[in-house]
N, C-alpha and C positions, 0 to 999 in steps of 0.2 A: 504494501501499501505506499503510497508517494508520500510523502512529510508533507505536513502540514506548517508553512510559514505566516507568525502572526509580527504583528507590528505596532508598535506604540507610538499613537502620535499620525493626524489625517491632517500635517501641514504640508504642505509642497513637497518637504523632503519623504517622508513615509506616502505617500500617494505616489511620486514618481518611481520610489523603491515599489511598493506592490506592483504599478504596471511593469515594470522591469522583472519583477518575479515572475506576472501573470505569462509575460511574454515566454520565457523560459518553461514552463509549461507547470510550475508551483502553485498550488490553491492558496491562497490568503484569505487573514482576517486583518481588520485592518479595525484598532481600538483609539478611539478621540473622544474628549474629557467633553468637549461642546457639542452640541446637537447638531450642527452643522462643521461640513470640512472646510479646511483652508481659510478658517474666520479669527484667526490670530495673527502672527507675525506674517504671513502671507498675505492676507485680506486686501491690505493697501500700500503695500512697501513699495519703491521708489521706480518698478516697471524698468529699469534696463536690463538690458542682458548686455553683462559689460565682460566677454571672455579675453580683451587681452589686459584692461587695466582691473588688474586684479591686485595691484600690492597692499601686504600686509599693513594695518593701522601703526604698530611696534616698528619704530625704524629709527637711528641716530638722531638724537636733537629734539624727540618729540614728545618726554617729559620737559626741559624748559619750553618747549611754544606751548606745551598745554599749559605752563604754570602762567606764559604770558596770556593766552586765549582768556583763562579765568580771571583776568584781571580787566577784562574788556566787559561793557555791557552789552554786546551781540557776540558772545562766544559760542562759538559749534559746540563746545564742551564743559559740558555741568558736571559736577563732582558732588555727591553729597556722602560724608563720610557715615558711618556706622558702625556700630557694635556688632559686626559681622566680622567673624575670621575667614567666611569665604572671598567679601570682596578685600580684606585686605592680600589675602594668600594672589590673589588674584592678580591684584594691582603692583606686588612685588615680584609676580616671575611675567606681567606687561614689561614693566621698567627693564627686567633681566633681559626681555627679550629686544630693546630697542639697540640695536646696533648692525650697522650698516652690512655686514657677513653677514647677520641672522634673517633680516632685511629679505638678502639677493636673495638668499637657499630655500626660503620660504617661500618667496614669493614665484620660484621655479617650480615649485610642486604644484603651487595656485593654478599657476598657467599652462602645468600641464593637463589639472584636473578640468580647467575650463574648457582646453580644445577639445577636450571628451567630451565633457557635458555638449558644448557647441554641434559636433559630430554628430552624436547621439539624439541631439534635439531633430537633428533637420533629418535622420533617418525615421524615425517616427513618424515626421510629420509626411516623407515622400513615401514610406511602405504602410503605415496605418492612418494615411489624409486625416491626421491629428491636426486637425485649427477649431477655429471659435475663439479666439484669446486674444484677437487683435494684433497677430506678429506681424511683426517688420522686419529687413534689415537697412535701417534707415542711416546708419553710423552712427557717432559720435565723438563730439569734439571737446574735447576740456581743456576749457579759456581760463587763461590766465591773465592777472590784474598787476604783478608784481614782475617787473622786468625781470629779477635775477633768480624769481622761482621758474620764469619760462625760460631762461638761458640752461637754468641745470635740467630741465624737462627735456629742453630741444639738443644737449649731447645725447640722451640715451634711445633718440630715434634715431640719429645721424646714419644710421648702418639698416634700421631696419626698410623692413619689404613690403611692411603690412599697417605702417603710421608714417604719420606727413607732418613732418611743424609748419603750422602756417602765420602767415603775418596778421596784423589786426585788419587791413582790407581785404585777405583771403577768407578771414571767418565770416568779414560781413560779408564777403560775396556767396560765401555756400550757405549762410545762414542771413537772412536780411534782417531778422528781426534783432538781430547784434549792433543794426549800424547805431552810432549815434555814444555805443559804450564806451567804458574808460576799458575794456581787455588790452591788451599789447600783444598779443598770440596766443595762441593753442594747439595741441597735440589732436590731430584727424583720424581715428580709425574706422575705413567704410565700410566695416562688415562688421560690427555689431550690430544687436540689435534691438528690439525692445517686444512686450507684451503686457499682457494682462493677465498677476502669478493667479485672483482668484478664479481669474475663469480658462483660467489654467488647469485649474485644481478642480473645477466641477468639468471640466471636459476627461478628464483621466477619471472621476469618480461615473463618469455617465459608461463610458469606454470597460472600465472594469464590472460596474455592473452588467452590461452587454454579455462578457466574459463567462458568467456561469460559475466563475471561480475563485471569486471574490467576496467576502463576507464582510458589511459594517457593522459594529458596535459602536454607536452615537449618544452622547452623554455617557459615556461611562467612564469613573476616575480610576485608573490604578491605582491601588494602595498598597500594594507589595509584592515581591518577588518569593517564592518560595522554592528554595533551592537544596538540592541535594547533592554529594558527593562531585562539585566542580559545577554541577547543569542544574539549569532554571526546571523545575519540573511543571510550574505553574504560575497563573497573573490571577491574583487576586483583585476583584474588584467589589469593595465591600466585603459583603457576602455569597459573591458571585466568585466563582470558581473555574476556569479555563485551562485547561492543560494543553502544553506546548510542547512542537517537536523542535519546530526553531523558533527563536525569536528575533525582531530587531528592535532595537530603542532609538527612537527619532521622536522626540518628545521633546525637541527644543531645548528650552533654558528652565524646563521643568524636569529634565534628567536626573540631572545627583540627588533629586529628592528620591529616586530609585534605587540606588545603590546599592552593590552589594558590599559584601565582606573583600576587599582585596582590589575592591574597582574606584579609583582615586576616576572623576573625570571635572577637569579645570575649566570649565561652566561658568560664566556670570553673564547675566543679560544685560544688552545695553540698547537704552529704549529711545526709537526713534519717532520721527513727525512724517507725516506727510500731509499735503492741502488737494483737494480733487477739485479741480474749477471745470466749467464750460464754458467750451471756445465762444468769445463774440466775436473773433475776427480772427480765423483760422491762418491769415494773411500777417497777422502780426503776432502768432505763438510760434516759438519754434517749432519744425520740422525733424530737423535731426537733434537728437537726447544731446545734452549740454551738461558737464559738470564743472559750475563754477568752482574750479582750485582755492582760493584763495577765502573764498567764502562757503567754503563745504557745502553746499547745495545744489543738490540736481532736479534735472528737471528732464520728462518722454512725454511726448506725446502718446495719448492709449486712444486710437479711436478717435472719437471724437473733444475729447476731455485734454488736459493737462496736467499730466502731476508734478507734484511737486517735494520732494524728500530734503530733509535734512535733520540735523542736529542728533547728537551721543551724550545720553543722562546716562553717569551711572547713581542711581539712586534707589539700590537695591531691585526689590521686584512692584514695584509700586508703577503699574500699566494704566494710571489715571493721565489725562489729556492737561497740559501746562498750558492758563492761559496766555502766560507772559511768552513762554516761546514759541505760541502758532503765531502770537503776534507778532514778534522779531522773525521769523521766517515770513510772513506776509510780508510787510513793512520789503524787507530785502529782495523777494520774487518782484513783489510791484515795482518797484527802483529800477529792476532788470529786465525786465517785459511789463512794461503798465499798462499794456491795453489788448495785453493775451487774453485774458477773461473775467468771469466776477469774481473777484478776490471777497468782496464781504459774503457771499454766499457758497464759499468755497468748504467742502464737506471738512470735516477735522478728523485728524486718523493719529493713533500710537500705538507703537508694535513691541515686542522685548525681541532683541536681535540677541539668537545667546552663542555668546562667542568663549573664545578661548584665544588667552593671552600672548600666541603668536600669529595668531588669525587665520592657523591652518585646522579647518575640520578634522573632524575625528572619526576614520572609516575603520571599517576590519573586526577581527576578533578581538573581544574580551578579554581573555582568560576565561571567561566559561566553557563549555564546549559547544554550547548551543546558543550564546547570546552574543549578536553583531549588535555594532556601534556605527549610528550615521546620525552625526552630531555637530552642531559647532561651527557652522555656516556663517555668523555673523550676519554681514550687510550683503553677503554673494549665495544666501539661498537658494533664491529663483536661479540664477546664474550658475550654480553647480550641482544641482538639484535632479539632472538628467544623466548626468556621468557619475554622481555618486549613488545612484540607484541602481547602475548599470553594473558598479561594481561589487554592490553587494550581491546583488544576483549572482553574480559570475563566481563567489567565493562563497555562495551557501553551496552550488552547484557543484562547487569543486572541478569549476574551469580555472585556467590561464586568464588570469585579468588582463585587460583591455590597454592599463598602464601601469606602471611598477608604482607600488605603494610606501616608497619609502617617503619618509616623512608626511605621512597622512595616517598612519597607524597612534594607536594610542602608545604613548609613551616614547611619540617618536619626535617630534620635535623640542 
C-alpha cells in the first residue's frame, strides 16, 4: 500500500509541496489551522516572483545600517525588544551571519533554489496548464536613489547576461511612471515574473481536489506530534489523532511550536505590510515590478491592481495592523507614484514572514526518520515555493534531487 504524506500548513509552501507530491503519485493530506487556505502570509504578499534578486538580508554593514534606520522616523525596520529568548537567539545569529562572505555563499544557495523554482513553475504552467493567478513575465527594476548604492550594484552586473544597469533616463524610458522621480539608475532583470500568490494557492487547491489524491483538514490546529523511536507516529489535533506515514512540517512561523526533542528550528516572524490599490489610471502605475532599494518598498502590478509591500517589524508574534506603519507606506508610495490608484481606499494587510537568521530556508530531513522540513522562506515564499515543493517530493520519493541541497538542509547554513 502506498504511503500517505501528511503536510502541516496550507499556505503556498504546503500547497506547492502537496501539488509536487501528487504529481509524483503520492496520496496527501493537508492540515491547516485556518478555515481557508493561503489566508495567512500567502494572502497579500508582494507578488513579485524575484528569482535572480534573492540576496539575504544578513550582510556586512547591515547591523550598523539598521541602527541608523531605527533613528529615522520613516525606518523600514522596527525592533521591539521582548523578554523572549527566541528573539534574542535569532538576533544574535542574524548578526553573526552579517558578513560579506556568508552573504555571498547564502545568496548562491538561494539563487540555485530560485532558478529551480522558476523552471518548476514553468513546467507546471506548460504541462498542467496551471493558470488563473495573474502570472506575467513583466521584468523587474531595482531602482536606486543613492549614487553610491547604485555604483556598488552596477559593479555586480558588469559581466551578467541576465541583468543590465540602466541610467535614470533609461529607467524612465522602461517605466514611464518614473519620469520626474529622484532615482539615479537601476538594475533591470527582464525575465522576472509577477503573480497573485493567494490566487495561486486557490488554483493549487482546485487542482489537488480534482486529483482525488488529496484531502484537506481545515480549521484544525495541530497541538502535538507523537513520536517513538526516532519516528513521528501521529499528529494530534486536540482530541483527534491522525496516524502518519510521512510528515512534512510547512507551518511557517508557527512551526517551532511543534518542534520535537533534538530539533531546533531557528525561525522568527518578521512582520511585513502591504497595500492593494485599484488602478485609477493604468498609464500612471508601473507595469514593470519595481523595488525602491533605498526606501525598501516594492511595487507589483497584479491584474488591475497595484500591490505595494514593505517593512520589517521584529515585534514578536503580533500580527495586527500598525496604522503608523501603513500611513508611512502610503506616504512613501504616493510620493513615488502619486496617480497610480486610490491610496485612501487601499486594502491594508500584514503578514508574518517565517525567517531564518541566514535568510536561507530549511529543506529536507529533520533527524526523525519520517519528518521532513519545508520552512523559513522569509519574504521569498512565493518565489521559492515550487522549487522547494519539488525537492521535498523528490526526497520523499527517494529520488535524486534536481539540485544539490548543500546549504539548504538543517544546520547547514
